[in-house]
ZAMARGU-4260 file (C-alpha; in steps of 0.2 Angstrom, whole numbers, plus 5000, padded with zeros to 4 digits):
<rodrens>
0) 5633/4945/5435 | 5620/4958/5431 | 5605/4953/5420 | 5598/4961/5404 | 5580/4963/5404
5) 5570/4967/5388 | 5553/4974/5392 | 5538/4978/5381 | 5544/4968/5366 | 5536/4962/5351
10) 5543/4944/5353 | 5548/4934/5338 | 5555/4918/5345 | 5561/4910/5329 | 5546/4898/5328
15) 5530/4906/5331 | 5520/4922/5326 | 5524/4938/5335 | 5519/4940/5353 | 5517/4958/5359
20) 5521/4966/5375 | 5534/4952/5380 | 5548/4952/5393 | 5564/4942/5390 | 5577/4940/5404
25) 5596/4936/5400 | 5608/4930/5413 | 5625/4922/5412 | 5624/4920/5393 | 5608/4911/5392
30) 5590/4916/5391 | 5584/4913/5409 | 5566/4918/5407 | 5552/4923/5394 | 5537/4932/5401
35) 5541/4928/5419 | 5526/4930/5430 | 5535/4941/5442 | 5552/4948/5441 | 5560/4960/5454
40) 5573/4971/5446 | 5590/4972/5454 | 5600/4988/5455 | 5613/4982/5443 | 5600/4975/5430
45) 5602/4982/5412 | 5584/4986/5407 | 5580/4990/5389 | 5563/4996/5384 | 5558/4988/5368
50) 5542/4998/5365 | 5539/4999/5346 | 5552/4986/5343 | 5554/4967/5340 | 5565/4955/5350
55) 5571/4941/5339 | 5586/4928/5339 | 5602/4934/5331 | 5603/4929/5313 | 5616/4917/5304
60) 5625/4920/5288 | 5628/4902/5282 | 5638/4905/5266 | 5652/4917/5272 | 5667/4923/5263
65) 5677/4933/5276 | 5691/4938/5264 | 5680/4943/5249 | 5681/4961/5243 | 5676/4965/5225
70) 5679/4947/5219 | 5675/4945/5201 | 5669/4929/5192 | 5684/4930/5181 | 5695/4927/5196
75) 5710/4937/5190 | 5722/4936/5200 | 5719/4918/5207 | 5706/4917/5221 | 5715/4922/5238
80) 5730/4929/5230 | 5722/4946/5226 | 5731/4955/5241 | 5744/4951/5254 | 5738/4940/5269
85) 5739/4954/5281 | 5728/4965/5271 | 5715/4951/5268 | 5715/4949/5287 | 5710/4967/5289
90) 5696/4965/5276 | 5690/4950/5286 | 5689/4960/5302 | 5679/4974/5294 | 5667/4961/5285
95) 5663/4953/5301 | 5660/4969/5310 | 5648/4974/5297 | 5639/4957/5299 | 5637/4960/5317
100) 5629/4978/5316 | 5618/4971/5302 | 5611/4958/5315 | 5620/4943/5311 | 5628/4935/5327
105) 5635/4919/5318 | 5644/4917/5301 | 5649/4900/5293 | 5664/4900/5282 | 5662/4895/5264
110) 5680/4898/5258 | 5694/4909/5264 | 5712/4912/5260 | 5728/4910/5271 | 5719/4901/5286
115) 5711/4918/5291 | 5695/4911/5297 | 5702/4901/5312 | 5712/4916/5318 | 5697/4927/5315
120) 5686/4916/5325 | 5699/4916/5340 | 5701/4935/5338 | 5682/4938/5339 | 5681/4926/5354
125) 5694/4935/5363 | 5686/4952/5359 | 5701/4958/5349 | 5689/4960/5334 | 5671/4965/5335
130) 5661/4952/5326 | 5649/4938/5326 | 5653/4920/5331 | 5664/4913/5317 | 5663/4894/5311
135) 5679/4893/5302 | 5679/4888/5284 | 5693/4880/5274 | 5701/4883/5257 | 5690/4876/5243
140) 5696/4858/5238 | 5696/4856/5219 | 5704/4845/5206 | 5716/4850/5193 | 5708/4859/5179
145) 5692/4863/5189 | 5684/4880/5189 | 5695/4890/5200 | 5712/4881/5195 | 5717/4896/5185
150) 5736/4897/5190 | 5745/4897/5173 | 5753/4880/5171 | 5770/4887/5166 | 5775/4893/5183
155) 5773/4885/5200 | 5762/4894/5213 | 5769/4890/5230 | 5756/4900/5239 | 5739/4891/5242
160) 5729/4907/5243 | 5710/4901/5244 | 5712/4885/5234 | 5720/4868/5237 | 5721/4857/5222
165) 5720/4838/5225 | 5720/4823/5213 | 5715/4806/5219 | 5707/4800/5235 | 5723/4800/5245
170) 5726/4819/5241 | 5709/4824/5246 | 5710/4814/5262 | 5726/4822/5266 | 5720/4840/5262
175) 5705/4838/5273 | 5716/4833/5288 | 5728/4847/5284 | 5714/4860/5283 | 5707/4853/5300
180) 5724/4854/5307 | 5725/4873/5302 | 5708/4876/5311 | 5694/4873/5298 | 5677/4868/5306
185) 5669/4865/5289 | 5677/4859/5273 | 5672/4867/5256 | 5672/4856/5240 | 5667/4859/5222
190) 5655/4846/5215 | 5652/4855/5199 | 5654/4871/5190 | 5640/4883/5187 | 5632/4896/5198
195) 5645/4909/5195 | 5661/4900/5191 | 5671/4897/5175 | 5665/4880/5170 | 5647/4875/5167
200) 5635/4866/5179 | 5637/4850/5168 | 5655/4848/5173 | 5661/4838/5188 | 5679/4834/5189
205) 5679/4826/5206 | 5676/4807/5206 | 5665/4799/5218 | 5679/4790/5226 | 5688/4807/5229
210) 5672/4814/5236 | 5669/4799/5248 | 5687/4800/5254 | 5686/4818/5259 | 5669/4816/5267
215) 5674/4801/5277 | 5690/4810/5283 | 5680/4826/5288 | 5667/4816/5297 | 5680/4805/5306
220) 5687/4821/5314 | 5670/4828/5318 | 5669/4841/5305 | 5657/4844/5291 | 5658/4846/5272
225) 5649/4858/5261 | 5649/4857/5242 | 5646/4870/5228 | 5634/4860/5217 | 5623/4865/5202
230) 5615/4850/5195 | 5603/4837/5200 | 5615/4822/5196 | 5628/4830/5207 | 5616/4834/5221
235) 5611/4816/5222 | 5629/4811/5223 | 5633/4823/5237 | 5618/4816/5247 | 5624/4798/5244
240) 5642/4802/5250 | 5636/4811/5265 | 5639/4830/5261 | 5631/4840/5275 | 5628/4857/5266
245) 5623/4860/5248 | 5628/4877/5242 | 5617/4885/5228 | 5609/4868/5224 | 5604/4873/5206
250) 5594/4858/5199 | 5584/4854/5215 | 5568/4844/5211 | 5556/4834/5222 | 5567/4819/5222
255) 5581/4829/5228 | 5571/4837/5241 | 5564/4821/5248 | 5582/4815/5250 | 5588/4831/5258
260) 5574/4830/5271 | 5578/4812/5275 | 5596/4815/5277 | 5594/4831/5286 | 5605/4840/5273
265) 5605/4859/5274 | 5602/4869/5258 | 5608/4886/5255 | 5600/4892/5238 | 5610/4909/5237
270) 5599/4916/5224 | 5601/4934/5229 | 5616/4938/5218 | 5608/4929/5203 | 5591/4939/5206
275) 5601/4955/5205 | 5610/4950/5189 | 5594/4944/5180 | 5586/4961/5184 | 5601/4972/5180
280) 5602/4983/5165 | 5615/4971/5157 | 5611/4953/5162 | 5624/4945/5152 | 5641/4939/5159
285) 5655/4930/5150 | 5656/4918/5165 | 5639/4917/5172 | 5630/4916/5155 | 5616/4924/5146
290) 5601/4932/5154 | 5590/4919/5148 | 5601/4905/5156 | 5602/4914/5172 | 5583/4918/5172
295) 5579/4899/5169 | 5590/4894/5184 | 5583/4908/5195 | 5565/4903/5191 | 5568/4885/5194
300) 5574/4889/5211 | 5560/4901/5215 | 5548/4888/5210 | 5555/4874/5220 | 5558/4883/5237
305) 5540/4882/5243 | 5540/4863/5240 | 5557/4863/5250 | 5548/4871/5265 | 5533/4858/5263
310) 5545/4844/5262 | 5554/4849/5279 | 5571/4853/5271 | 5581/4865/5281 | 5585/4880/5271
315) 5597/4893/5277 | 5603/4911/5271 | 5619/4915/5263 | 5627/4921/5247 | 5643/4926/5239
320) 5644/4943/5248 | 5660/4952/5244 | 5658/4948/5225 | 5657/4962/5212 | 5638/4960/5213
325) 5634/4961/5232 | 5646/4969/5244 | 5646/4964/5262 | 5632/4973/5272 | 5618/4969/5259
330) 5613/4953/5269 | 5596/4960/5274 | 5591/4962/5256 | 5593/4943/5254 | 5578/4940/5266
335) 5568/4953/5257 | 5571/4944/5240 | 5565/4927/5247 | 5549/4935/5253 | 5545/4947/5238
340) 5552/4937/5223 | 5550/4919/5229 | 5534/4922/5239 | 5541/4913/5255 | 5531/4919/5271
345) 5542/4931/5281 | 5540/4920/5296 | 5548/4906/5287 | 5562/4916/5280 | 5565/4922/5298
350) 5566/4904/5303 | 5579/4901/5290 | 5589/4915/5297 | 5588/4909/5315 | 5582/4892/5319
355) 5589/4884/5304 | 5605/4894/5305 | 5607/4888/5323 | 5607/4870/5316 | 5620/4875/5303
360) 5631/4882/5316 | 5629/4866/5326 | 5626/4873/5343 | 5611/4867/5354 | 5598/4880/5358
365) 5605/4893/5346 | 5593/4903/5335 | 5578/4903/5347 | 5571/4914/5361 | 5566/4902/5374
370) 5572/4897/5392 | 5589/4890/5391 | 5594/4896/5374 | 5610/4904/5370 | 5607/4923/5372
375) 5610/4929/5354 | 5597/4942/5353 | 5592/4957/5342 | 5581/4972/5346 | 5574/4978/5329
380) 5564/4993/5325 | 5547/4987/5318 | 5541/4970/5315 | 5551/4959/5302 | 5537/4946/5302
385) 5525/4959/5294 | 5538/4970/5285 | 5554/4960/5281 | 5562/4975/5273 | 5566/4983/5291
390) 5581/4970/5291 | 5588/4978/5275 | 5592/4994/5284 | 5605/4992/5298 | 5599/5008/5306
395) 5584/4997/5312 | 5595/4986/5322 | 5595/4994/5339 | 5604/4981/5350 | 5614/4966/5346
400) 5617/4954/5360 | 5629/4939/5358 | 5632/4926/5371 | 5622/4937/5383 | 5633/4952/5380
405) 5628/4968/5372 | 5640/4971/5358 | 5631/4984/5348 | 5619/4997/5352 | 5611/5010/5341
410) 5624/5024/5346 | 5638/5012/5340 | 5631/5008/5323
</rodrens>
């Protein structure tokens, strides 16, 4: 099997400052050498001159809605029932293609309809669809009368769409097992309202016993649980019952951060969409709230993120792409907002996208450029560690390598 040799690269390995004029060798899906002392090129080696460009790990989108396309906060019609299943599968295929050409070599499902994620993951793996590695998400598990339970009571909806309603520990336990049977690798649950859904962050319809039953069922099958959560009280409950990923996490404070760091819980702040709304011409929304409410939530998260870094909390990228605010493909701008609005150093945000993203995917040696690591690698014009905005323009993504195979090069973008 031929090697890929990246020469004269500005190396960003996921952990350390840039190292200029570096060489990276890829062989059999792994990185076999970084700056080898001596390398003899074979006739069938693929050599890529990276002069003026950076080599970095592939990025991870940690909160990914593969079937979202223009979803609104009002959720009319009900989530996942907007279009026929086959149409939504085509939407998902296009969305993951976009993610790949934007430099994201893994996506982690946060909710999808019609069991599309598991089939999408298989289609990508078998190269029927061009896309990143897909960690299949589940439908979101909610109780009756929760935020996304908007199917009118006067008729029975037989299609599950993107939501599965459960009441009582046994139903949650059964739902988790059924979602896993259908191929889900990570289970989505709603701990509160807030952060863009119909009910407020003060609401929490799921009981502790229901939450505990779901988490235990998932963990017993080797799967993880993520929770939409937007209050400190609910964050602490999530941590106590063993939730693995906190989505949004409005209400984070130092006590929460200490608990997150101790438990190894991953936090995905997803403040990009709210940043855009607060800074839009009309920052008032009947579901999301008034501009002052959104601004307070946004400022609170911006203020706490540096403390999260200091506390050793693993923060990852991800937001509700495919919503009315942020279409798929805007991923690179999220990194830019964390650097420019939240004053997080660019190298740290790159760590969120790569090293921490690899931990979220759950694969050893993903998200780093070091000997033995999985060869998910980008060749990027410029240096994202000094100018993060280069990642906001997909034209700067010159090469995308996944599992040691070149899937995208500039002439295909």
